[in-house]
N, C-alpha and C positions, 0 to 999 in steps of 0.2 A: 504494500500500500504506500502511496506517495501523496501526502498532503502538501500542496505547494504554498498555500497562504490562507488567511482568513478572507473569505469571499465577501461576507457581509455580516452585520449584526442586525437582527430583526427586532423592531420595537412596535408593540401593539399600541394603537392610539384610537380614541373614540372619534376624533374629527381630524381627518388628514389635512384639510385646508388650514385649520388653526395650527396644527403641528408644523406644517411647512413654514408658516410665518415665523415660528420660533427659530427653526434651523436657519432660515434665510436672514431674518431681521436681527436676531440676537447673536447667533454664532457666525453669521456671514458666509454660510455655505450656499451653494446653488443647487436647487432641485433640477436634475437633468432629465428625469423621466417619470411619468405617471402612467400606470398600467393597471387594468383590471384583469384578474385571473379568475374567470367565471367559475370553473370547476372547483376552485378552492374558496369561493365566496369571499374574495378579498380584493381590495384596491391597494396598490402599492405606490410609493414615491421613493426615489433614490437620490442619494447625495454621495459624492466622493470625499473621502477624508484620507489624503495620502493614497495608499494603494488599496484601502479598504472602503467598502460602501456601508452606508447606513440605509436600511430599508424600513420605511414606515409602513405599517399594515393596518388598514381600516376594514372592518367587516362590512360586507355588502348585504349580509343577511344575519339576523340575530342568532340563528342556529349554526352559523359558520364557525370554524375553529377559532378564529380571532374573537368573534362575538362571545363565545363560551369562555375563552381565556379571560377576557376583560371582565365578564360577569363574575367569574370566580376569583381572580387575582388582581383586577384593576389594570390600568395602563402600565406599561413598562417593558423591560427587555423580555422578548418572547423566545428568541433562539439565537444561536451562533452558527454560522455556516462556514464550512471549510471547502476549499476547492481541491478536487482530485482530477487526475487525467484519465481514469478509467473507472467510472462509477459502478458498473456492474461487478467488476472484479473486487472493488473496495467493499461493496456490500457483502459479497461472499466471504471475504476475509474477516470482516467485522463480525458477521454472524458466527463464523467458525470459532471466534474467540469468546462466544457466549453472550454477545450483545443482542437484545431483541430489536428487530427491525419493525418500524411502523410501515415502511414501504419496502416490500421484498423485491420490487423492480423499480427502476428509474421511471419518473414521470415528468411531464413538462411543467416548468415553473416560470416565474417572471423572467424577463430579459432573454427568453429562448433557451434557458439553461435546463438541463436534465437535473432533477433533484430527487432526494430520498431522505427521510427522517429516521433517526434512531430514537428509541424509547428512552425518556429521561430517567426511568427507574434503573437503567443500566449505564448511565453516563454522568453519574454524580448529581442528578437532579437538573441537569441542563439539557433542554431540548436541543438536539444537535442535527443539523442539516448537512448533507454532503451534496456538492454541486459539481457538475461537469459542463464545460462549455462545449456546445455541439458544433 
């Protein structure tokens, strides 16, 4: 397995437009992309900070994963995503080491990446996403 870098840090927010204002007006960052991922019931906004992205996540449906997360835990850090060059092999290797996979196969995520999540009960309580540029 080869993890090349932190791809992004995902932050759950109630209102993406208000959150974008904070990142742009207070921190001086520039939102470079907004995208809806319909099958994940989420709207995303991205910012670059050096080599790493910040991904804001707003639920488009109350029963979506982000809506449920915010209802249970409130706004805040949702996940950390690591980049790998062969996601399918990485998933096989991680699973062979006893880590439970949320996604057994890569699926499409924002920005055209293939993604898969690891269960936080097996990752020190941190929801972990693995990403591969296609």
